[in-house]
N, C-alpha and C positions, 0 to 999 in steps of 0.2 A: 358478430358476436353472437353467441350460440340461444335459441331461444329455448326459455324453461319456461314450459305452463302449464300450470295443473288442472285438470277438469274434472270436476264430479259429474255424473252424466245419470239419468233416471232412466230404468225400462221405461217408461212412458214414453220419453224422449226418443229414445231407438225406435218405440213402435210408430211415432210421428213422422221420424225422418223415413224409415222404410217404408211407411204407406202413403208419404207426400212427395216423394225423392223427385228432385229435378239437378240437374247438372250446372255446379256454379263455377266462377272462373277464377283462378289464382294464379301463383306461379308456373310460368311456362304452360300455361294452359289446364292445369289442374286444378282440385280444390283448392278453395282459402285454407290456411292455418286455423285452427280451433279458436274460436272464440266464447265459448257458451259455458256457464259455470250454473248448474243443478246439482241436485242432491241423487246419489245412488242407493238403491237400497240393496239389503246384504244377500248372500248365496249362503245358505247355512253351512256352517263347516268349512266355507270355503273362502268369503272374504265379508268382510264387515260393512254395516251400513256405513255409508259417509267416507267410505275410505278413497283416498286422492288416487285419480288415474293420471300417471306423469307423461308429457310427450316429451322424450326423450331425446328425437333428432325430428328436423322438418326443413327442406326436402330432402332426399336422400332418392337415390337413383335406379328404381326398378326393385323394390326389396323384395326378396322371398329368403325360403330354408334356413329359419332363424335356427340356431344350435346353442344351447349352453356352454361355454369354454369349461374343460376338467377343470380348475380350478375355482370356478364359482364366481369368477370377475365379469361378468357380463357374458354377451353372445356373440356368435360370428354369424354374419347375414349374406347374401350374396346381393350387389349391387349390378344384375345384368346389363343395366344401360350401360355400365362402365367396364363390362367384363372383369369384374373384380370381386371379391371376398374380403369383406368388413369385418373388423371389431369396433363393439362399443362397448365399455367397462361400465361398471356399477356407476360411475360418476357421469356417466354422459359423454366420455371423452372418444373421439372417433378416430379409428386409425385405419389404415390399407394393412391386412393380412397376407393375402394371396393377390398379385396384380393381373397375372392372367388367368381365368377360371375355364377356359372354351365354354363360355356362358352357362354356369351352374347355375342349377336351381337347388332343390333339396339339398342338405348336408347331413353328414352323421361321422362319428367317432366308433369306430370298432374298436374290440376289445386290444390290440396289439396299439392303441391310440391314433392310428392313422385316421386321418380326415377324409372321408369317401363323399362321392358328388354324383348326381345324375346333371349329365352336361347336354347342353342344347344347341351347341356350336350348328349349324346349316350343314347337312351331310356328314357330319360326324357326332350324332348323339351315343351317349355311353353313359355306363357307369364306372368309375375311376378312382383311384386313390389321386387324392389330391394335394397330400403334405403329409409329412414334410417335405422338404426339397429333397431330391436324389429317390424318393421312395414312388414317384409317379409312376401309374402303370393303368393299363386298361384291363378291367373285371368281365367286361360284357359290352359288346356294341352289336348285337343281333341276338336272334331268337328265331331259330331254323332258317337262315338265311335270310330273314326278314328284317331290317332295318328298324330300329326302336321308331317311335313315332310320339312326340310332343311329351319325353320324360319329363313327371313331375316330382312326386314324393319319393320319402326311402325312411325306414326304419329299420335297426340294426340290432339282432339279437344275442344273447350273450353269448351263443358260440361262434359268431361271427357271420352266419347266414344276413343276408339282405334281402328285404321285401323293399319292392319298388315300383311304381306305376306309370303306365303311358296310357294314351288315348284308348289302347285295344285290352288294357286289362291289367290285372296284377301280375309281378313275376316272383319269385324265389331264387336267389342264387347261393347255393346252399356253402359251407366253408369248404367242403371239396371240390368247389367249382361248376357243380351240375344246376343247370337254368331252368327252371320248369316254370309254365304259365299255372297260376294257381288260382286265378280268379279270370273267367270269361266272359261272365253274365250281367255285368254291369255296363250301361251305355255309356257313362259320364265318371267313369272312377276316377277319385281324385287322392285326399290323404291316406295315409296307411299309418296305424299304431299298433303295439301290443299291448295286453295286459299286464302287470306288473309280475305275475308268474309267466308269463308270454306261452299261455294257455288257449288265450282268446288274440284275435286280430280283428282290430275295427278299419272298415273302409267307409270312407264318404262317398256318397252318391250325389252328383250335384242336379240330376233332374228328377231325384225320387223325395219321397215324404220321411223316411228311416234311414239314421245311421244304421248302416250294417255290422251282423258281426258272423264271423268264422270259429269253428274249432280250429286248433293247430296239433296236425298230427306229428308223430315224434318224426317223420323225416322233413318237416316243415312244410309239405302241402295242407293247402287247408279243405275243411270239409264242414257241412251242415250250415248252409248259410241261413240268417235268421234276422228277423228285424229286432234293432237293439233298442233305439229310442226314437221316438217322431220329432222331427226339428220344429221348433216356433217359425225359423224362417220359411218362407213358401216363394217360389217364382208368384212373378205378377205379370202377364201375360200383357203386352201393350204397354207396361209402364212407361213413362216418360223418361226416368233414368234408366239407361240400358242396362246396368248392373242388376236391377232388380228382375227388368224384362228378359234376362237373360236364362237365370237359374238362380236356386236358393242359395246359390255363396258359399254352399259346405266346403271346405277348402282343407285346409292344414287340423292335424288334430295334435293334443298333448296327452299324458294321462299324470294322475297323483298318487302318492303314495297307497292311498286307500282306495286304488281302484276308478276313481271318477275319470270321467271322459270330457276333454275341454275342447269343443269344436269352433272354427271360427266361421261364421254364416255372414249374411245381410246384417244379422242383428247385432253383432258384436261377437262375444265369446259365449255360445250356450254349453251349460254344463248338464252333465248327466251323472245319476249315480252309478254304482258296480252294477246295479240292477239294470240298467235302462231309464230309470223314473229322471225325467225333466226337471231339476232341483231350479234353474232360473238362469238370468243371462249377466254378464259381464258387461256393460256397454262400452267396451272399447272400442275407438276408432269412429264414434260416430262426430262428423263436424260440425254437428249443431242445426237445431232447429230453425235459425234464421236464415240459413243455405238451403235448408230443406234436400240434402243428399246425403247418403249412407257413404262414410268413406271408409268400407267393411275393413277388416284385417284380412290378409289371405293364409298369415300362418303363423305359429307359438311355438314358444319353447319355455321352459322352468329356466332358472340359472339363479345367481346370490349362492353365498356360502351356506346357507339353510336350505336352498332350493324353496325359496318360498315367494321369489320373483316371479312374477309371469310375463313375459314380455309378446309383444304383437309387432307383425310387422304387414304392409299394406297401405295403398294409396301414398305411395313415397314418404310413409311415415311411420315411427319407431315408436311405440307404447311400453309402459311397465305398469303393474300395479303390486303393490303387497297381500300377499294371500297369509290366509290364516291356514290352510292347507301348504304339503309340499311336496315337490317332483320327488320321481321315483329316483333313489341314491343310484350312480352308476350308469345312470340313464342320461342321454344327451338331449334328450325333449320328453 
């Protein structure tokens, strides 16, 4: 019988969990399921105080890459441990979508309706069309003869160009199949996203203090790197929870129709205005101060018929929360 657990969390409890973290034990050695219920605060224009945060599924296997399905009925996400793409609908029903995904990570739909993924099978990392059946094809599997290393996130622009990240930087695969490395000056790049007008690209820096922004040129290349918003979540060297000691947790990025930027970090989902002001934290994915661990989200996406449900995946769990803000129409995350 599937669990349905409604969690209300406060930013204060997030801070305590992040600051006192430690590793708990649960199913398969992972964190235990959430048990604590406290109050959440508002993020102006984004989420009302007291809004429920719902645990949709736990456990799921190696979650990543959420993307809203085109009809709004839930999300697709990767279960890398099972090498498949799964779907969870608005009612929480879980079904298999693609059985063999070549260890896919991030997902996105292109303007043709094809599902694109970055794929991380050993010795076979590539950006490829994964769905529908019969359309599977490799789009890029190397850069200037060098194989990709730890492909991670992607976002697809309205022309069909693909921005994607790996350990070495950010790349842009143009609609005419020209591949260019567009960011090479970040030690640990992670999530990548575009503003609603696609004039700005955002990149997470897991070792940095700031969410970074770049201007998008007409050919899709990026210029004018600048600090956009300062993370509240910071790496804590020597922390007994290795997730907090490793980096700031900045991972996936999503954006709403007003240009607010949502970033998965060790604190939950940090929200920035379109100008880079820090608006607050939606404390999704904190397992509770009784266990003193952060079950941080890894990635996030908007879905729902009104695009006002924000889903997160991470720590083998899927959450959703009803927002006042809406995702960008026609954008899959």
